[in-house]
N, CA, C and O atoms as CSV, one atom per row, in Angstrom:
chain,resi,resn,atom,element,x,y,z
A,1,MET,N,N,143.503,85.551,91.113
A,1,MET,CA,C,142.423,86.413,91.524
A,1,MET,C,C,142.542,86.654,93.030
A,1,MET,O,O,142.671,85.700,93.797
A,2,PRO,N,N,142.498,87.938,93.470
A,2,PRO,CA,C,142.601,88.234,94.891
A,2,PRO,C,C,141.359,87.789,95.645
A,2,PRO,O,O,140.279,87.650,95.071
A,3,LYS,N,N,141.533,87.569,96.937
A,3,LYS,CA,C,140.421,87.147,97.786
A,3,LYS,C,C,139.422,88.279,97.981
A,3,LYS,O,O,139.803,89.449,98.021
A,4,GLY,N,N,138.154,87.936,98.102
A,4,GLY,CA,C,137.121,88.906,98.426
A,4,GLY,C,C,136.438,89.532,97.223
A,4,GLY,O,O,135.489,90.293,97.411
A,5,ILE,N,N,136.861,89.259,96.008
A,5,ILE,CA,C,136.244,89.867,94.841
A,5,ILE,C,C,135.119,88.991,94.293
A,5,ILE,O,O,134.159,89.510,93.725
A,6,TRP,N,N,135.221,87.696,94.452
A,6,TRP,CA,C,134.240,86.776,93.902
A,6,TRP,C,C,132.910,86.917,94.632
A,6,TRP,O,O,132.857,86.847,95.860
A,7,ARG,N,N,131.821,87.119,93.859
A,7,ARG,CA,C,130.486,87.244,94.431
A,7,ARG,C,C,129.561,86.297,93.692
A,7,ARG,O,O,128.946,86.659,92.689
A,8,GLU,N,N,129.475,85.102,94.193
A,8,GLU,CA,C,128.704,84.091,93.518
A,8,GLU,C,C,127.201,84.305,93.674
A,8,GLU,O,O,126.441,84.033,92.745
A,9,PHE,N,N,126.766,84.783,94.827
A,9,PHE,CA,C,125.345,84.862,95.118
A,9,PHE,C,C,124.827,86.301,95.079
A,9,PHE,O,O,123.925,86.655,95.839
A,10,GLU,N,N,125.375,87.108,94.223
A,10,GLU,CA,C,124.933,88.488,94.096
A,10,GLU,C,C,123.577,88.530,93.385
A,10,GLU,O,O,123.355,87.796,92.422
A,11,ASN,N,N,122.684,89.379,93.856
A,11,ASN,CA,C,121.345,89.476,93.285
A,11,ASN,C,C,121.342,90.536,92.176
A,11,ASN,O,O,121.447,91.723,92.484
A,12,PRO,N,N,121.225,90.153,90.904
A,12,PRO,CA,C,121.255,91.141,89.819
A,12,PRO,C,C,120.036,92.061,89.813
A,12,PRO,O,O,120.115,93.170,89.286
A,13,ALA,N,N,118.905,91.626,90.390
A,13,ALA,CA,C,117.711,92.468,90.413
A,13,ALA,C,C,117.931,93.710,91.275
A,13,ALA,O,O,117.415,94.780,90.955
A,14,GLN,N,N,118.684,93.581,92.354
A,14,GLN,CA,C,118.961,94.735,93.204
A,14,GLN,C,C,119.824,95.751,92.474
A,14,GLN,O,O,119.630,96.955,92.640
A,15,ASN,N,N,120.759,95.294,91.679
A,15,ASN,CA,C,121.625,96.209,90.946
A,15,ASN,C,C,120.864,96.981,89.889
A,15,ASN,O,O,121.119,98.172,89.708
A,16,SER,N,N,119.935,96.346,89.181
A,16,SER,CA,C,119.195,97.038,88.135
A,16,SER,C,C,118.255,98.084,88.718
A,16,SER,O,O,118.076,99.147,88.123
A,17,SER,N,N,117.646,97.802,89.880
A,17,SER,CA,C,116.756,98.793,90.483
A,17,SER,C,C,117.550,99.976,91.015
A,17,SER,O,O,117.060,101.105,90.992
A,18,ALA,N,N,118.756,99.741,91.489
A,18,ALA,CA,C,119.593,100.844,91.964
A,18,ALA,C,C,120.016,101.731,90.802
A,18,ALA,O,O,120.053,102.953,90.940
A,19,LYS,N,N,120.337,101.127,89.654
A,19,LYS,CA,C,120.703,101.912,88.481
A,19,LYS,C,C,119.518,102.718,87.979
A,19,LYS,O,O,119.683,103.868,87.571
A,20,LYS,N,N,118.309,102.125,88.001
A,20,LYS,CA,C,117.124,102.820,87.512
A,20,LYS,C,C,116.809,104.029,88.387
A,20,LYS,O,O,116.415,105.073,87.867
A,21,SER,N,N,116.975,103.912,89.710
A,21,SER,CA,C,116.669,105.032,90.585
A,21,SER,C,C,117.643,106.185,90.363
A,21,SER,O,O,117.277,107.342,90.570
A,22,LEU,N,N,118.868,105.896,89.948
A,22,LEU,CA,C,119.828,106.946,89.665
A,22,LEU,C,C,119.521,107.645,88.345
A,22,LEU,O,O,119.840,108.822,88.180
A,23,ASP,N,N,118.905,106.930,87.403
A,23,ASP,CA,C,118.607,107.485,86.091
A,23,ASP,C,C,117.348,108.349,86.081
A,23,ASP,O,O,117.160,109.143,85.159
A,24,ILE,N,N,116.486,108.214,87.083
A,24,ILE,CA,C,115.231,108.956,87.105
A,24,ILE,C,C,115.517,110.430,87.384
A,24,ILE,O,O,116.193,110.773,88.354
A,25,LYS,N,N,114.988,111.295,86.514
A,25,LYS,CA,C,115.194,112.736,86.641
A,25,LYS,C,C,114.217,113.304,87.664
A,25,LYS,O,O,113.232,112.659,88.024
A,26,SER,N,N,114.500,114.519,88.127
A,26,SER,CA,C,113.549,115.173,89.008
A,26,SER,C,C,112.316,115.572,88.195
A,26,SER,O,O,112.376,115.642,86.967
A,27,LYS,N,N,111.219,115.827,88.868
A,27,LYS,CA,C,109.958,116.100,88.187
A,27,LYS,C,C,110.040,117.334,87.291
A,27,LYS,O,O,109.452,117.353,86.210
A,28,VAL,N,N,110.761,118.362,87.732
A,28,VAL,CA,C,110.829,119.609,86.973
A,28,VAL,C,C,111.654,119.439,85.703
A,28,VAL,O,O,111.378,120.096,84.699
A,29,ASP,N,N,112.668,118.564,85.729
A,29,ASP,CA,C,113.556,118.374,84.591
A,29,ASP,C,C,112.954,117.512,83.487
A,29,ASP,O,O,113.489,117.479,82.379
A,30,GLN,N,N,111.861,116.818,83.762
A,30,GLN,CA,C,111.275,115.920,82.769
A,30,GLN,C,C,110.498,116.706,81.719
A,30,GLN,O,O,109.838,117.695,82.036
A,31,LEU,N,N,110.579,116.269,80.494
A,31,LEU,CA,C,109.860,116.881,79.378
A,31,LEU,C,C,108.528,116.153,79.214
A,31,LEU,O,O,108.440,115.164,78.487
A,32,VAL,N,N,107.498,116.644,79.891
A,32,VAL,CA,C,106.185,115.995,79.904
A,32,VAL,C,C,105.292,116.677,78.874
A,32,VAL,O,O,105.139,117.899,78.883
A,33,ARG,N,N,104.707,115.881,77.993
A,33,ARG,CA,C,103.812,116.386,76.953
A,33,ARG,C,C,102.420,115.804,77.147
A,33,ARG,O,O,102.261,114.619,77.440
A,34,VAL,N,N,101.412,116.659,76.977
A,34,VAL,CA,C,100.015,116.243,77.077
A,34,VAL,C,C,99.356,116.562,75.747
A,34,VAL,O,O,99.391,117.707,75.297
A,35,GLN,N,N,98.757,115.564,75.115
A,35,GLN,CA,C,98.122,115.805,73.821
A,35,GLN,C,C,96.806,115.062,73.693
A,35,GLN,O,O,96.564,114.067,74.375
A,36,ARG,N,N,95.964,115.562,72.810
A,36,ARG,CA,C,94.653,115.004,72.540
A,36,ARG,C,C,94.718,114.283,71.196
A,36,ARG,O,O,95.198,114.851,70.216
A,37,LEU,N,N,94.242,113.044,71.139
A,37,LEU,CA,C,94.250,112.266,69.895
A,37,LEU,C,C,92.890,111.624,69.663
A,37,LEU,O,O,92.154,111.331,70.605
A,38,ARG,N,N,92.569,111.408,68.368
A,38,ARG,CA,C,91.338,110.705,68.009
A,38,ARG,C,C,91.568,109.590,67.011
A,38,ARG,O,O,90.715,108.716,66.862
A,39,GLY,N,N,92.695,109.597,66.325
A,39,GLY,CA,C,92.923,108.640,65.257
A,39,GLY,C,C,93.066,107.215,65.732
A,39,GLY,O,O,93.753,106.944,66.717
A,40,GLY,N,N,92.415,106.301,65.032
A,40,GLY,CA,C,92.564,104.877,65.295
A,40,GLY,C,C,91.823,104.376,66.514
A,40,GLY,O,O,92.085,103.270,66.987
A,41,ARG,N,N,90.895,105.176,67.034
A,41,ARG,CA,C,90.173,104.770,68.229
A,41,ARG,C,C,88.656,104.832,68.014
A,41,ARG,O,O,87.892,105.014,68.962
A,42,GLY,N,N,88.245,104.682,66.784
A,42,GLY,CA,C,86.820,104.675,66.473
A,42,GLY,C,C,86.151,106.023,66.711
A,42,GLY,O,O,84.968,106.069,67.047
A,43,GLY,N,N,86.879,107.108,66.547
A,43,GLY,CA,C,86.318,108.439,66.734
A,43,GLY,C,C,86.310,108.921,68.168
A,43,GLY,O,O,85.882,110.044,68.437
A,44,LYS,N,N,86.771,108.102,69.095
A,44,LYS,CA,C,86.803,108.481,70.510
A,44,LYS,C,C,88.044,109.332,70.786
A,44,LYS,O,O,89.122,109.044,70.268
A,45,THR,N,N,87.895,110.364,71.590
A,45,THR,CA,C,89.005,111.234,71.938
A,45,THR,C,C,89.694,110.697,73.190
A,45,THR,O,O,89.032,110.307,74.152
A,46,VAL,N,N,91.019,110.679,73.172
A,46,VAL,CA,C,91.801,110.295,74.344
A,46,VAL,C,C,92.870,111.351,74.586
A,46,VAL,O,O,93.302,112.037,73.659
A,47,THR,N,N,93.286,111.473,75.829
A,47,THR,CA,C,94.365,112.370,76.221
A,47,THR,C,C,95.559,111.504,76.574
A,47,THR,O,O,95.455,110.605,77.408
A,48,ILE,N,N,96.695,111.772,75.941
A,48,ILE,CA,C,97.897,110.972,76.157
A,48,ILE,C,C,98.957,111.832,76.834
A,48,ILE,O,O,99.245,112.944,76.392
A,49,ILE,N,N,99.531,111.308,77.906
A,49,ILE,CA,C,100.595,111.989,78.643
A,49,ILE,C,C,101.868,111.183,78.446
A,49,ILE,O,O,101.940,110.015,78.831
A,50,THR,N,N,102.882,111.816,77.840
A,50,THR,CA,C,104.142,111.144,77.547
A,50,THR,C,C,105.290,111.857,78.245
A,50,THR,O,O,105.154,113.003,78.673
A,51,GLY,N,N,106.415,111.173,78.357
A,51,GLY,CA,C,107.629,111.775,78.896
A,51,GLY,C,C,107.782,111.653,80.397
A,51,GLY,O,O,108.662,112.289,80.977
A,52,LEU,N,N,106.951,110.857,81.039
A,52,LEU,CA,C,107.066,110.674,82.479
A,52,LEU,C,C,108.125,109.619,82.761
A,52,LEU,O,O,107.953,108.455,82.400
A,53,ASP,N,N,109.197,110.008,83.389
A,53,ASP,CA,C,110.290,109.096,83.711
A,53,ASP,C,C,110.139,108.645,85.159
A,53,ASP,O,O,110.902,109.047,86.037
A,54,LEU,N,N,109.129,107.795,85.387
A,54,LEU,CA,C,108.827,107.303,86.722
A,54,LEU,C,C,108.862,105.786,86.727
A,54,LEU,O,O,108.775,105.150,85.677
A,55,SER,N,N,108.989,105.212,87.912
A,55,SER,CA,C,108.935,103.758,88.016
A,55,SER,C,C,107.497,103.302,87.766
A,55,SER,O,O,106.572,104.114,87.759
A,56,ASP,N,N,107.323,102.017,87.566
A,56,ASP,CA,C,106.013,101.455,87.250
A,56,ASP,C,C,105.019,101.723,88.381
A,56,ASP,O,O,103.860,102.047,88.125
A,57,ILE,N,N,105.462,101.591,89.608
A,57,ILE,CA,C,104.581,101.804,90.762
A,57,ILE,C,C,104.158,103.270,90.840
A,57,ILE,O,O,102.989,103.570,91.082
A,58,GLU,N,N,105.106,104.177,90.636
A,58,GLU,CA,C,104.788,105.602,90.683
A,58,GLU,C,C,103.855,106.006,89.538
A,58,GLU,O,O,102.981,106.852,89.725
A,59,LEU,N,N,104.035,105.406,88.350
A,59,LEU,CA,C,103.136,105.676,87.232
A,59,LEU,C,C,101.709,105.249,87.555
A,59,LEU,O,O,100.755,105.962,87.245
A,60,ARG,N,N,101.572,104.090,88.176
A,60,ARG,CA,C,100.235,103.593,88.525
A,60,ARG,C,C,99.568,104.493,89.566
A,60,ARG,O,O,98.366,104.744,89.488
A,61,LYS,N,N,100.345,104.983,90.542
A,61,LYS,CA,C,99.791,105.898,91.543
A,61,LYS,C,C,99.353,107.204,90.900
A,61,LYS,O,O,98.290,107.733,91.225
A,62,LEU,N,N,100.172,107.730,89.985
A,62,LEU,CA,C,99.830,108.965,89.291
A,62,LEU,C,C,98.590,108.767,88.426
A,62,LEU,O,O,97.726,109.643,88.377
A,63,LEU,N,N,98.490,107.632,87.747
A,63,LEU,CA,C,97.317,107.326,86.936
A,63,LEU,C,C,96.060,107.298,87.795
A,63,LEU,O,O,95.027,107.839,87.401
A,64,LYS,N,N,96.137,106.680,88.950
A,64,LYS,CA,C,94.996,106.599,89.859
A,64,LYS,C,C,94.542,108.001,90.281
A,64,LYS,O,O,93.345,108.290,90.296
A,65,LYS,N,N,95.503,108.870,90.622
A,65,LYS,CA,C,95.168,110.240,91.021
A,65,LYS,C,C,94.546,111.021,89.867
A,65,LYS,O,O,93.578,111.756,90.063
A,66,LEU,N,N,95.105,110.864,88.661
A,66,LEU,CA,C,94.577,111.564,87.489
A,66,LEU,C,C,93.155,111.109,87.161
A,66,LEU,O,O,92.296,111.933,86.848
A,67,LYS,N,N,92.907,109.812,87.232
A,67,LYS,CA,C,91.576,109.302,86.937
A,67,LYS,C,C,90.563,109.822,87.947
A,67,LYS,O,O,89.429,110.134,87.583
A,68,THR,N,N,90.956,109.917,89.204
A,68,THR,CA,C,90.075,110.443,90.238
A,68,THR,C,C,89.807,111.924,90.018
A,68,THR,O,O,88.670,112.380,90.136
A,69,LYS,N,N,90.859,112.676,89.696
A,69,LYS,CA,C,90.738,114.127,89.483
A,69,LYS,C,C,89.850,114.433,88.284
A,69,LYS,O,O,88.991,115.312,88.350
A,70,CYS,N,N,90.057,113.703,87.183
A,70,CYS,CA,C,89.314,113.971,85.948
A,70,CYS,C,C,87.952,113.282,85.912
A,70,CYS,O,O,87.097,113.646,85.105
A,71,GLY,N,N,87.746,112.300,86.771
A,71,GLY,CA,C,86.475,111.580,86.782
A,71,GLY,C,C,86.260,110.750,85.539
A,71,GLY,O,O,85.156,110.702,84.998
A,72,THR,N,N,87.316,110.097,85.084
A,72,THR,CA,C,87.244,109.332,83.847
A,72,THR,C,C,88.094,108.076,83.961
A,72,THR,O,O,88.801,107.888,84.951
A,73,GLY,N,N,88.027,107.228,82.964
A,73,GLY,CA,C,88.840,106.026,82.924
A,73,GLY,C,C,90.182,106.309,82.278
A,73,GLY,O,O,90.386,107.358,81.668
A,74,GLY,N,N,91.085,105.367,82.420
A,74,GLY,CA,C,92.393,105.526,81.811
A,74,GLY,C,C,93.215,104.267,81.970
A,74,GLY,O,O,92.819,103.330,82.662
A,75,THR,N,N,94.380,104.259,81.310
A,75,THR,CA,C,95.250,103.086,81.356
A,75,THR,C,C,96.691,103.494,81.106
A,75,THR,O,O,96.978,104.619,80.697
A,76,LEU,N,N,97.593,102.549,81.363
A,76,LEU,CA,C,99.011,102.706,81.046
A,76,LEU,C,C,99.307,101.887,79.801
A,76,LEU,O,O,98.969,100.706,79.730
A,77,LYS,N,N,99.941,102.520,78.819
A,77,LYS,CA,C,100.362,101.803,77.617
A,77,LYS,C,C,101.773,102.244,77.278
A,77,LYS,O,O,101.996,103.401,76.924
A,78,ALA,N,N,102.720,101.335,77.382
A,78,ALA,CA,C,104.119,101.588,77.024
A,78,ALA,C,C,104.665,102.836,77.718
A,78,ALA,O,O,105.216,103.718,77.059
A,79,GLU,N,N,104.520,102.916,79.021
A,79,GLU,CA,C,105.014,104.021,79.853
A,79,GLU,C,C,104.351,105.358,79.522
A,79,GLU,O,O,104.884,106.409,79.881
A,80,ASN,N,N,103.207,105.341,78.849
A,80,ASN,CA,C,102.407,106.536,78.587
A,80,ASN,C,C,101.074,106.369,79.300
A,80,ASN,O,O,100.566,105.256,79.434
A,81,ILE,N,N,100.516,107.478,79.754
A,81,ILE,CA,C,99.215,107.452,80.405
A,81,ILE,C,C,98.175,107.881,79.383
A,81,ILE,O,O,98.333,108.908,78.724
A,82,GLU,N,N,97.104,107.089,79.250
A,82,GLU,CA,C,95.992,107.424,78.367
A,82,GLU,C,C,94.751,107.625,79.218
A,82,GLU,O,O,94.361,106.744,79.984
A,83,LEU,N,N,94.130,108.798,79.076
A,83,LEU,CA,C,92.884,109.110,79.758
A,83,LEU,C,C,91.771,109.205,78.728
A,83,LEU,O,O,91.985,109.709,77.626
A,84,GLN,N,N,90.585,108.724,79.077
A,84,GLN,CA,C,89.457,108.786,78.162
A,84,GLN,C,C,88.914,110.210,78.104
A,84,GLN,O,O,88.762,110.868,79.133
A,85,GLY,N,N,88.625,110.676,76.897
A,85,GLY,CA,C,88.031,111.986,76.711
A,85,GLY,C,C,89.067,113.093,76.597
A,85,GLY,O,O,90.273,112.851,76.652
A,86,ASP,N,N,88.566,114.311,76.438
A,86,ASP,CA,C,89.415,115.493,76.296
A,86,ASP,C,C,89.707,116.036,77.698
A,86,ASP,O,O,88.941,116.843,78.224
A,87,GLN,N,N,90.800,115.601,78.291
A,87,GLN,CA,C,91.168,115.967,79.655
A,87,GLN,C,C,92.474,116.757,79.701
A,87,GLN,O,O,93.165,116.740,80.720
A,88,VAL,N,N,92.821,117.447,78.617
A,88,VAL,CA,C,94.126,118.108,78.507
A,88,VAL,C,C,94.311,119.162,79.594
A,88,VAL,O,O,95.314,119.142,80.308
A,89,GLN,N,N,93.360,120.077,79.726
A,89,GLN,CA,C,93.518,121.164,80.703
A,89,GLN,C,C,93.529,120.641,82.135
A,89,GLN,O,O,94.315,121.111,82.957
A,90,SER,N,N,92.676,119.684,82.440
A,90,SER,CA,C,92.645,119.097,83.789
A,90,SER,C,C,93.958,118.399,84.108
A,90,SER,O,O,94.485,118.525,85.214
A,91,ALA,N,N,94.484,117.662,83.134
A,91,ALA,CA,C,95.732,116.933,83.345
A,91,ALA,C,C,96.900,117.897,83.531
A,91,ALA,O,O,97.752,117.673,84.392
A,92,ILE,N,N,96.953,118.966,82.737
A,92,ILE,CA,C,98.039,119.941,82.861
A,92,ILE,C,C,97.993,120.618,84.224
A,92,ILE,O,O,99.030,120.775,84.867
A,93,GLU,N,N,96.811,121.021,84.674
A,93,GLU,CA,C,96.671,121.659,85.988
A,93,GLU,C,C,97.120,120.717,87.098
A,93,GLU,O,O,97.840,121.122,88.011
A,94,PHE,N,N,96.690,119.453,87.014
A,94,PHE,CA,C,97.051,118.490,88.050
A,94,PHE,C,C,98.558,118.233,88.075
A,94,PHE,O,O,99.166,118.176,89.144
A,95,LEU,N,N,99.154,118.078,86.896
A,95,LEU,CA,C,100.588,117.802,86.827
A,95,LEU,C,C,101.406,118.985,87.337
A,95,LEU,O,O,102.447,118.786,87.964
A,96,LYS,N,N,100.955,120.210,87.079
A,96,LYS,CA,C,101.652,121.384,87.610
A,96,LYS,C,C,101.605,121.408,89.130
A,96,LYS,O,O,102.607,121.707,89.781
A,97,LYS,N,N,100.441,121.091,89.700
A,97,LYS,CA,C,100.310,121.051,91.163
A,97,LYS,C,C,101.158,119.940,91.762
A,97,LYS,O,O,101.620,120.047,92.898
A,98,ASP,N,N,101.359,118.874,90.998
A,98,ASP,CA,C,102.138,117.730,91.480
A,98,ASP,C,C,103.643,117.939,91.309
A,98,ASP,O,O,104.428,117.096,91.745
A,99,GLY,N,N,104.062,119.038,90.688
A,99,GLY,CA,C,105.484,119.354,90.601
A,99,GLY,C,C,106.120,119.144,89.243
A,99,GLY,O,O,107.314,119.396,89.084
A,100,PHE,N,N,105.366,118.692,88.267
A,100,PHE,CA,C,105.900,118.503,86.921
A,100,PHE,C,C,105.834,119.822,86.157
A,100,PHE,O,O,105.242,120.794,86.627
A,101,HIS,N,N,106.445,119.847,84.977
A,101,HIS,CA,C,106.405,121.013,84.104
A,101,HIS,C,C,105.842,120.563,82.758
A,101,HIS,O,O,106.597,120.403,81.799
A,102,PRO,N,N,104.490,120.351,82.670
A,102,PRO,CA,C,103.897,119.821,81.435
A,102,PRO,C,C,103.648,120.907,80.405
A,102,PRO,O,O,103.483,122.082,80.733
A,103,LYS,N,N,103.627,120.478,79.142
A,103,LYS,CA,C,103.280,121.358,78.042
A,103,LYS,C,C,102.308,120.634,77.146
A,103,LYS,O,O,102.372,119.414,76.997
A,104,GLN,N,N,101.394,121.400,76.538
A,104,GLN,CA,C,100.432,120.812,75.610
A,104,GLN,C,C,101.109,120.677,74.256
A,104,GLN,O,O,101.768,121.604,73.785
A,105,SER,N,N,100.945,119.529,73.639
A,105,SER,CA,C,101.482,119.334,72.295
A,105,SER,C,C,100.320,118.984,71.384
A,105,SER,O,O,99.291,118.483,71.836
A,106,GLY,N,N,100.492,119.249,70.114
A,106,GLY,CA,C,99.415,119.012,69.164
A,106,GLY,C,C,98.428,120.162,69.161
A,106,GLY,O,O,98.733,121.246,69.659
A,107,GLY,N,N,97.253,119.936,68.607
A,107,GLY,CA,C,96.274,121.004,68.436
A,107,GLY,C,C,95.321,121.210,69.518
A,107,GLY,O,O,94.470,122.096,69.431
């Protein structure tokens, strides 16, 4: 083995974050869907935003802005944003202003 190739103390966490930043698409290229659902939530309507290819920190910041804009509660579940109530139009308008290209899915 040649000298200089062995890296005993390499940090694998730095490598995975560098790979993730390369995989993240630009905001316009992402296929973002906004839909309204009621099933399985005791009759309560929720708005679900899927297809956001952002890091965990960026998702939380976006969720905070959306909750403030819509004046409602919300949460992150499995890289999807859930907002309480029928907030489809508000969410689409906000995401367009933020640089995404969202589309409404479902009814």
